[in-house]
C-alpha positions as CSV (number, residue, x, y, z in Angstrom):
1,M,-59.8,-18.9,96.6
2,K,-61.3,-18.9,92.8
3,K,-59.6,-15.7,91.9
4,Y,-56.2,-16.7,93.1
5,I,-56.3,-20.1,91.5
6,A,-57.6,-17.9,87.7
7,I,-54.6,-15.5,88.4
8,I,-52.3,-18.7,88.7
9,L,-54.3,-20.4,85.4
10,A,-53.1,-16.7,83.6
11,V,-50.0,-17.0,84.5
12,L,-48.9,-20.5,83.7
13,L,-50.8,-19.7,80.1
14,L,-48.3,-16.6,79.8
15,L,-45.3,-19.0,80.3
16,P,-43.4,-20.7,77.5
17,L,-44.3,-24.6,76.8
18,P,-42.0,-26.7,75.4
19,V,-42.5,-27.7,72.0
20,K,-41.7,-30.8,69.9
21,A,-40.8,-31.7,66.0
22,S,-44.4,-32.9,65.6
23,D,-45.9,-29.6,67.2
24,A,-46.6,-26.7,64.1
25,V,-44.7,-24.1,65.4
26,T,-42.2,-21.1,64.0
27,V,-38.8,-22.1,64.9
28,S,-37.0,-20.9,67.5
29,M,-34.8,-18.3,66.1
30,E,-32.2,-15.6,67.2
31,Y,-34.2,-12.2,66.1
32,N,-37.1,-10.5,67.5
33,A,-40.6,-10.9,65.4
34,T,-41.4,-7.6,65.1
35,D,-37.6,-6.3,64.3
36,L,-37.6,-8.4,61.1
37,D,-41.0,-7.1,60.2
38,T,-39.6,-3.4,60.3
39,P,-38.4,-1.7,57.2
40,L,-34.7,-0.6,57.5
41,A,-34.2,3.0,58.5
42,E,-32.9,5.6,55.7
43,N,-29.1,6.0,55.8
44,T,-28.5,9.4,56.4
45,Q,-25.0,9.0,55.0
46,A,-26.0,6.9,52.2
47,D,-23.6,9.3,49.6
48,A,-20.7,9.3,52.2
49,P,-17.7,10.1,50.2
50,I,-14.4,7.8,50.5
51,G,-12.6,8.6,53.9
52,T,-15.8,9.3,56.0
53,V,-16.4,7.9,59.0
54,L,-19.3,6.1,59.4
55,D,-21.9,6.3,62.4
56,I,-21.7,2.4,63.0
57,N,-22.6,1.3,66.4
58,A,-20.7,-1.7,67.0
59,K,-17.7,-2.4,68.4
60,S,-16.4,-3.8,65.3
61,A,-17.0,-3.4,61.1
62,I,-15.8,-4.2,58.3
63,L,-16.7,-4.2,54.3
64,I,-14.9,-5.7,51.6
65,E,-15.0,-6.5,47.9
66,T,-15.4,-10.6,47.5
67,V,-13.6,-11.1,44.5
68,T,-9.9,-9.6,45.4
69,G,-10.6,-9.4,49.2
70,K,-9.6,-5.5,49.2
71,V,-10.9,-3.5,52.6
72,L,-12.9,-0.8,51.7
73,Y,-13.5,0.5,55.3
74,E,-13.1,-1.1,58.7
75,N,-12.9,0.2,61.9
76,N,-11.6,-2.5,64.8
77,A,-11.8,-5.1,62.2
78,D,-9.0,-7.1,63.7
79,E,-9.8,-7.2,67.4
80,K,-10.7,-10.6,68.8
81,R,-14.5,-11.2,69.2
82,A,-17.2,-13.6,70.5
83,P,-19.2,-14.5,67.0
84,A,-22.0,-16.2,68.1
85,S,-24.0,-17.7,65.1
86,I,-21.6,-16.4,62.4
87,T,-19.2,-19.0,63.0
88,K,-21.9,-21.1,60.9
89,I,-20.1,-19.9,57.9
90,M,-17.1,-21.8,58.2
91,G,-19.2,-24.8,58.9
92,L,-21.2,-24.3,55.8
93,C,-17.9,-23.6,53.7
94,L,-16.9,-27.5,55.1
95,V,-20.2,-28.5,53.9
96,F,-20.4,-26.9,50.5
97,E,-17.0,-28.0,50.1
98,A,-18.1,-31.5,50.6
99,I,-20.9,-31.5,48.7
100,E,-18.7,-30.4,45.5
101,G,-16.8,-32.7,46.5
102,G,-19.1,-35.7,46.6
103,A,-18.5,-36.6,49.5
104,L,-22.6,-35.5,50.6
105,S,-25.3,-34.8,48.1
106,L,-28.5,-32.8,48.6
107,E,-30.5,-35.9,48.9
108,T,-28.1,-37.6,51.5
109,K,-30.0,-38.6,54.9
110,I,-28.6,-37.5,58.1
111,T,-29.8,-39.5,61.2
112,A,-29.5,-36.8,64.4
113,S,-27.2,-38.0,67.2
114,D,-27.9,-37.5,70.8
115,H,-25.2,-35.0,70.8
116,A,-26.9,-32.9,67.7
117,C,-29.9,-33.0,69.6
118,S,-28.7,-31.5,72.7
119,M,-27.6,-28.2,71.5
120,G,-29.6,-25.3,73.1
121,G,-30.5,-22.1,71.4
122,S,-31.9,-21.1,67.8
123,Q,-32.8,-24.9,66.9
124,I,-35.3,-27.2,65.2
125,W,-35.9,-29.6,67.9
126,L,-34.2,-32.9,65.9
127,E,-35.2,-35.8,68.1
128,P,-32.4,-38.1,68.7
129,G,-32.9,-41.0,65.4
130,E,-34.7,-38.4,63.2
131,E,-34.1,-38.1,59.7
132,M,-33.6,-35.2,57.4
133,T,-31.6,-34.4,54.2
134,V,-28.7,-32.6,53.9
135,H,-31.0,-30.1,51.9
136,E,-33.5,-29.6,54.7
137,L,-30.5,-29.1,57.2
138,L,-29.0,-26.7,55.3
139,K,-32.3,-25.3,54.8
140,A,-32.4,-25.1,59.0
141,T,-28.9,-23.9,59.3
142,V,-29.1,-20.8,57.0
143,I,-32.2,-20.0,57.3
144,A,-33.2,-20.2,60.6
145,S,-29.4,-20.6,62.1
146,A,-30.1,-24.3,63.7
147,N,-27.5,-25.0,66.4
148,D,-28.7,-28.6,66.0
149,A,-29.0,-29.0,62.5
150,M,-25.4,-27.2,61.9
151,V,-24.1,-30.0,64.4
152,A,-25.9,-32.6,62.6
153,L,-24.3,-31.7,59.3
154,G,-20.7,-31.4,61.0
155,E,-21.0,-34.8,62.0
156,A,-21.9,-36.2,58.7
157,V,-18.9,-34.4,57.2
158,A,-16.5,-35.2,60.0
159,G,-17.7,-38.0,62.2
160,S,-18.2,-36.0,65.3
161,E,-18.4,-32.0,66.3
162,E,-14.6,-32.3,67.8
163,T,-13.5,-33.3,64.0
164,F,-15.3,-30.9,62.4
165,V,-14.1,-27.9,64.7
166,A,-10.8,-28.9,63.9
167,K,-11.2,-28.9,60.3
168,M,-12.7,-25.5,60.8
169,N,-9.6,-24.3,62.0
170,E,-7.7,-25.8,60.0
171,K,-9.5,-24.1,56.9
172,A,-9.5,-20.9,58.6
173,K,-5.4,-21.1,58.7
174,T,-5.3,-21.9,55.1
175,L,-7.5,-18.8,54.5
176,G,-5.1,-16.9,56.4
177,M,-7.5,-15.8,59.2
178,N,-4.7,-15.2,62.1
179,N,-7.5,-13.4,64.7
180,T,-9.6,-17.2,64.9
181,N,-9.9,-20.0,67.0
182,F,-13.3,-22.1,67.2
183,V,-14.4,-24.4,69.8
184,N,-18.0,-25.3,68.3
185,C,-19.5,-24.9,64.9
186,T,-22.5,-23.5,66.6
187,G,-21.4,-20.2,67.6
188,L,-22.6,-20.6,71.6
189,D,-20.4,-19.0,73.7
190,A,-17.5,-20.5,74.9
191,E,-14.0,-19.8,76.1
192,N,-11.4,-19.5,74.1
193,H,-13.8,-19.2,71.0
194,Y,-13.1,-15.6,68.8
195,T,-12.6,-14.7,65.3
196,S,-12.7,-11.2,64.2
197,A,-14.8,-8.9,61.6
198,H,-11.7,-9.2,59.4
199,D,-11.7,-13.1,59.6
200,V,-15.6,-13.1,59.5
201,A,-15.3,-11.1,56.2
202,I,-12.4,-13.5,54.4
203,M,-14.5,-16.9,55.2
204,S,-18.0,-15.2,54.0
205,A,-16.0,-14.2,50.8
206,E,-15.3,-17.7,50.6
207,L,-18.4,-19.3,50.9
208,V,-19.8,-17.1,48.6
209,K,-18.0,-18.7,46.1
210,Y,-20.3,-21.5,46.2
211,P,-23.3,-20.5,44.5
212,L,-25.7,-22.8,46.0
213,I,-25.5,-20.8,49.1
214,K,-27.9,-18.1,47.4
215,E,-30.4,-20.8,47.1
216,Y,-30.8,-21.0,50.7
217,S,-29.6,-17.4,52.1
218,T,-32.0,-15.5,49.5
219,V,-34.7,-17.8,51.0
220,W,-37.2,-15.1,53.2
221,M,-39.7,-18.3,54.9
222,D,-40.0,-21.9,54.3
223,S,-40.7,-24.6,56.2
224,L,-40.0,-28.2,57.3
225,R,-41.6,-31.5,58.3
226,D,-44.6,-30.7,55.5
227,G,-45.2,-27.7,56.6
228,K,-45.5,-28.1,60.5
229,S,-41.8,-26.3,61.2
230,E,-41.6,-23.1,59.9
231,L,-38.6,-21.1,58.9
232,V,-38.2,-17.4,59.0
233,N,-34.8,-16.0,57.9
234,T,-33.2,-13.9,60.4
235,N,-31.4,-11.7,57.7
236,K,-34.0,-8.7,57.4
237,L,-31.8,-7.4,54.7
238,V,-32.6,-10.3,52.4
239,K,-36.3,-8.7,52.5
240,Y,-35.3,-5.2,52.4
241,Y,-32.4,-4.4,50.5
242,K,-31.8,-4.4,47.2
243,G,-29.4,-6.9,45.6
244,A,-28.7,-8.7,49.3
245,Y,-28.2,-12.3,49.1
246,G,-27.0,-13.2,52.8
247,L,-25.2,-14.1,54.9
248,K,-25.2,-14.9,58.6
249,T,-27.1,-13.3,61.7
250,G,-25.6,-14.3,65.3
251,T,-26.6,-13.3,68.4
252,T,-25.6,-14.2,72.0
253,S,-25.3,-12.2,75.6
254,V,-21.3,-12.3,75.1
255,A,-21.1,-11.4,71.5
256,G,-23.9,-9.2,71.1
257,S,-25.6,-8.9,67.5
258,C,-23.5,-9.6,65.3
259,L,-24.2,-9.6,60.7
260,S,-22.5,-10.7,58.0
261,A,-24.2,-9.3,54.7
262,A,-23.2,-10.2,51.6
263,A,-25.1,-8.0,48.4
264,E,-24.5,-7.5,44.6
265,R,-25.2,-4.8,42.2
266,D,-24.0,-4.3,39.3
267,G,-21.1,-7.2,39.1
268,L,-19.5,-5.6,42.1
269,S,-19.9,-8.2,45.3
270,L,-20.0,-6.9,48.8
271,V,-19.6,-8.0,52.2
272,A,-19.9,-5.9,55.3
273,V,-19.3,-7.5,58.9
274,V,-20.3,-6.1,61.9
275,M,-19.8,-7.8,65.5
276,G,-20.6,-6.4,68.7
277,A,-23.4,-4.1,68.0
278,P,-26.0,-3.3,70.8
279,T,-29.0,-4.5,69.2
280,S,-30.4,-6.2,66.2
281,K,-31.2,-3.0,64.6
282,D,-28.2,-1.8,64.8
283,R,-26.4,-4.7,63.3
284,F,-28.6,-4.1,60.3
285,N,-28.4,0.0,60.1
286,G,-24.4,-0.7,60.6
287,A,-24.5,-3.0,57.9
288,V,-26.9,-1.0,55.5
289,K,-24.4,1.8,55.7
290,L,-21.3,-0.2,54.8
291,L,-22.9,-1.5,51.8
292,D,-24.6,2.0,50.7
293,Y,-20.8,3.4,51.3
294,G,-19.3,0.7,48.9
295,F,-21.6,1.1,46.3
296,A,-21.6,4.5,46.1
297,N,-18.1,5.1,45.7
298,Y,-16.7,1.6,44.2
299,E,-17.3,0.2,40.7
300,Y,-16.1,-2.3,38.3
301,K,-14.2,-1.4,35.2
302,E,-14.0,-4.3,32.5
303,I,-10.8,-4.6,30.4
304,N,-10.5,-6.5,27.4
305,A,-7.8,-7.0,25.0
306,E,-9.5,-7.2,21.9
307,D,-8.2,-3.7,20.5
308,I,-4.2,-5.6,20.6
309,E,-3.1,-6.5,17.3
310,L,-0.3,-8.9,17.8
311,P,2.2,-10.6,15.2
312,L,2.1,-14.4,13.6
313,I,4.3,-17.0,15.5
314,A,6.4,-18.7,14.0
315,I,6.7,-22.4,14.0
316,R,9.9,-24.3,14.1
317,K,9.4,-28.0,12.5
318,G,6.0,-27.8,11.8
319,T,3.1,-28.6,9.9
320,K,2.5,-24.8,9.4
321,S,5.2,-22.4,9.5
322,S,3.1,-19.5,11.5
323,I,-0.2,-19.5,14.0
324,T,-2.3,-17.1,15.2
325,P,-2.5,-15.4,18.4
326,I,-6.0,-14.5,19.8
327,A,-6.5,-13.1,23.3
328,N,-10.3,-12.5,24.4
329,G,-10.4,-12.4,27.6
330,K,-11.1,-9.6,30.2
331,V,-10.5,-8.2,33.5
332,S,-12.8,-6.6,35.9
333,V,-11.0,-3.9,38.0
334,L,-12.2,-2.4,41.3
335,T,-11.9,1.2,40.7
336,K,-13.3,4.0,42.5
337,K,-16.0,6.0,40.6
338,G,-15.5,9.1,39.0
339,E,-11.4,8.2,39.1
340,D,-9.7,9.0,36.4
341,V,-7.6,6.1,35.7
342,K,-4.4,5.4,32.9
343,I,-4.9,1.8,31.7
344,T,-2.1,0.1,30.1
345,K,-2.0,-3.4,27.9
346,Q,1.4,-4.6,27.5
347,P,1.7,-7.6,25.3
348,E,4.4,-10.2,26.4
349,I,4.3,-13.0,23.2
350,T,7.0,-15.3,22.2
351,S,8.3,-14.6,18.5
352,E,8.7,-18.3,17.6
353,L,7.8,-21.6,19.1
354,T,8.6,-25.2,18.1
355,A,5.7,-28.1,17.2
356,P,3.3,-29.1,18.3
357,V,1.5,-26.7,19.1
358,K,-2.3,-27.0,20.1
359,A,-5.2,-24.8,19.2
360,G,-6.3,-23.1,23.2
361,D,-2.2,-22.9,24.2
362,T,-1.4,-20.3,26.4
363,V,1.6,-18.7,24.0
364,G,1.5,-15.6,26.3
365,Y,-0.1,-13.0,27.9
366,I,-1.2,-9.1,27.9
367,H,-0.5,-7.6,31.2
368,I,-2.8,-4.6,32.3
369,Y,-1.6,-1.8,34.3
370,I,-3.7,0.6,36.0
371,N,-1.7,3.7,36.6
372,S,1.5,2.1,36.5
373,E,0.4,-0.9,38.7
374,E,-0.3,-4.5,37.0
375,I,-3.5,-5.7,38.3
376,G,-4.1,-9.2,36.3
377,A,-3.3,-10.2,32.7
378,I,-5.4,-11.8,30.1
379,N,-3.8,-15.2,28.2
380,I,-2.8,-15.0,24.6
381,K,-3.9,-18.4,23.3
382,A,-3.0,-20.3,19.6
383,A,-6.1,-19.8,17.4
384,E,-4.8,-23.0,15.3
385,S,-2.9,-26.4,15.8
386,S,0.6,-27.2,14.2
387,D,1.6,-30.8,14.2
388,K,5.4,-31.9,14.6
389,L,6.6,-32.0,11.1
390,T,8.1,-35.8,10.9
391,F,10.0,-37.8,8.1
392,W,6.3,-39.5,6.9
393,V,4.5,-35.7,6.7
394,C,7.7,-34.6,4.5
395,A,7.4,-37.6,2.7
396,K,3.8,-37.5,2.2
397,R,4.2,-33.9,1.3
398,I,7.1,-34.5,-1.5
399,L,4.3,-37.3,-3.3
400,K,1.9,-34.7,-3.0
401,N,3.7,-32.8,-4.8
402,M,4.8,-34.6,-7.4
403,F,1.8,-36.0,-8.5
404,T,0.1,-32.7,-8.7
405,L,2.9,-31.2,-11.2
């Protein structure tokens, strides 16, 4: 009998126990700890030239440049798929939008609702009535992918998760995400909840426009509740990939392993999205291949207009007869490495203006062409002001001339 009791006790010790917010634990996350601690596998296609078919073990994949949104590589990128927790990218866009607009601040305290606390999956075990700041909930959402934290933030922005999700879908339409429909803000599997790799890349590029995201997405380890709840980033690229600064992982039984990975080198910012990978290892390896492909084959060229000579602009009915135009801006152009491109700068400037003209006013443009295709323009501005010539200004001039003769 003692032998059987010992066996039963041993089995009970191995079973997972319910964890409360007051316990000192590592927060439940969508990751395998041993996988995160394992460095990235060597990329055998690191120097793959443009046109190479990358060996990515996933249902969908895409690589874009974040400023222009230009697609650099794709495979089944418009296929509708369950997104898991990379759904939270859109929710985070709305939260940062609310912070930027002043509706929320990082110090704003949010009280956890019963609904927010009822979320399953990855969570920080919020308890009904528990208070956390926006800053703390962002840490939990971005670093640990906590579903309860995301819902709490969504409720703070829109009043309810349902209204918040409606705003997410509205934002998706505004961004041109044509293969997306959100049912929740967490990414938990649900009927009719889907997006595509291309759409994920679009909303990822939108999210990285907020500099504040990097203060959370680049953190490897942190904690909540005075150190009682430990947070470990679900994105191992932050630790092991040069230039990585986010962005979001996602894993469910329906979605498989998903990842939106953002990285920047030498001013070139890329987002790689992998969806439907069979394992966490496959999604990270796939993202590395995409990012390496982008950094190996593309670069930014900075084109300025300082070498363009511009004529003086005549001013009609002004206190000055002419003003000096200046063009000291620049345009960053995404080009293929080693590509021989023809750069043309074509000024478009008026020869005469009517006063008043203020310093800094736009008086023309320098159009930038790459191989006959216009890729941008630099503003030409007035270097000085010229007030309108009035009767009293003329009278003062005449009197001044009379007394100086």
